[in-house]
C-alpha positions, -999 to +999 in steps of 0.1 A: +000+000+000+026+027+009+064+020+001+097+037+007+126+034-021+163+051-009+144+074+014+173+103+021+164+136+048+191+156+055+193+184+079+230+203+072+257+181+070+237+151+089+214+123+078+181+116+095+174+089+064+209+073+048+185+053+018+158+032+040+136+010+018+099-001+036+073-014+027+035-013+043+012-033+034-027-028+035-042-038+071-001-039+087+004-027+118+040-015+122+063-004+155+090+022+137+119+020+170+156+031+176+174+052+198+163+091+199+180+106+167+180+074+148+152+088+126+124+068+132+104+104+135+119+117+107+112+085+085+073+088+097+071+123+087+086+119+052+063+090+045+034+114+056+043+139+031+048+166+058+085+165+051+100+161+017+129+134+014+157+151-005+163+119-025+142+086-029+102+078-039+076+073-020+045+052-035+011+053-025-010+022-040+018+023-065+014+060-076+046+086-066+039+109-042+069+125-032+066+149-063+033+162-054+032+200-047+026+212-010-014+218-017-016+181-032+005+163-002-020+186+024-048+173+004-034+136+007-027+140+044-066+150+047-079+120+029-059+093+024-041+097+058-048+098+095-026+109+125-024+105+161+002+120+179+015+122+216-004+156+230-034+145+208-031+177+192-073+188+196-085+216+193-091+232+223-123+258+215-138+228+201-160+201+217-151+162+209-176+152+187-165+187+163-130+179+167-136+143+152-154+159+124-129+185+114-113+162+087-146+157+069-155+193+076-123+203+060-131+179+031-164+194+022-187+169+043-222+191+053-217+199+091-247+176+100-237+145+086-195+150+096-209+152+132-230+123+132-205+103+117-179+117+146-208+105+173-207+071+158-169+068+157-168+084+195-196+058+206-168+027+188-144+039+210-164+039+244-170+079+245-207+077+241-221+107+261-188+124+266-194+141+225-199+177+242-168+177+264-139+194+253-105+185+256-097+200+287-127+182+303-115+145+295-086+124+309-055+120+291-067+086+279-103+103+264-082+129+243-065+103+227-095+081+224-110+111+208-079+116+184-082+084+171-117+089+159-105+116+146-082+097+126-100+075+113-132+091+108-125+095+070-115+063+063-078+066+061-056+041+043-025+046+067-028+061+100+003+076+113+008+071+150+039+090+170+043+082+205+004+084+207+011+064+245+041+085+255+018+114+279+000+081+292+006+057+321+008+021+313-022+012+319-043+036+303-017+035+275-023-005+262-059+003+266-053+032+239-032+017+219-059-021+217-084+006+206-067+023+183-053-012+166-088-023+172-106+003+149-078+004+125-085-032+117-122-028+115-117-001+092-090-017+069-063+011+075-028+002+081-011+012+111+030+032+113+037+034+153+067+055+162+074+042+199+103+040+226+082+018+244+096-013+241+067-031+255+046-016+229+068-025+203+070-061+210+031-063+207+028-053+176+025-075+147+058-061+131+083-040+141+112-023+120+141-010+139+163+020+128+193+032+136+217+059+117+191+067+099+194+033+085+171-001+086+186-018+111+165-052+115+128-061+105+112-084+128+080-101+133+063-112+164 
């Protein structure tokens, strides 16, 4: 579904990525691990089109996407990709259902339909009755579930998660990841998770280790 070939990313004279090849299959659940500064977050951002690679190719469904202009890449991120970050990055002024509906609203879906679909995802993720709460009125785990619902509501092909449990305690983090992987599996989306959490990585079906900007190993559970 998503492939990177010979991906290179430099910051000044330092290589964050030094020629990475990676393949993500439909429905895959992959943990990208490595020490700080290894290039794992750069790889996530390059694959997602947030950053441009200095060299290499990225293909989605066999079509190159790395050569797209910023407007097209922004549209791609809004329609084909979903994102869950450590802090959730929810809009504080919006309710939970409005946060979840945001990608649909930005894509031109009518407000009534967008909110209805947002409520459906909140219910599926165990947040029924909390649709009108704002992020400040939710626990950390609840806020991350809202972020997961937002990432899934427009039925993306790939979900990118950058340290999604980093701000949560162990039990809440496990529950949150179970919710993410379960919901993604139901929708058929692939999940790519960058994490420092060894237990989380070991619980994933597939692990890719990166060191010094290069793939070190490919491990299957």
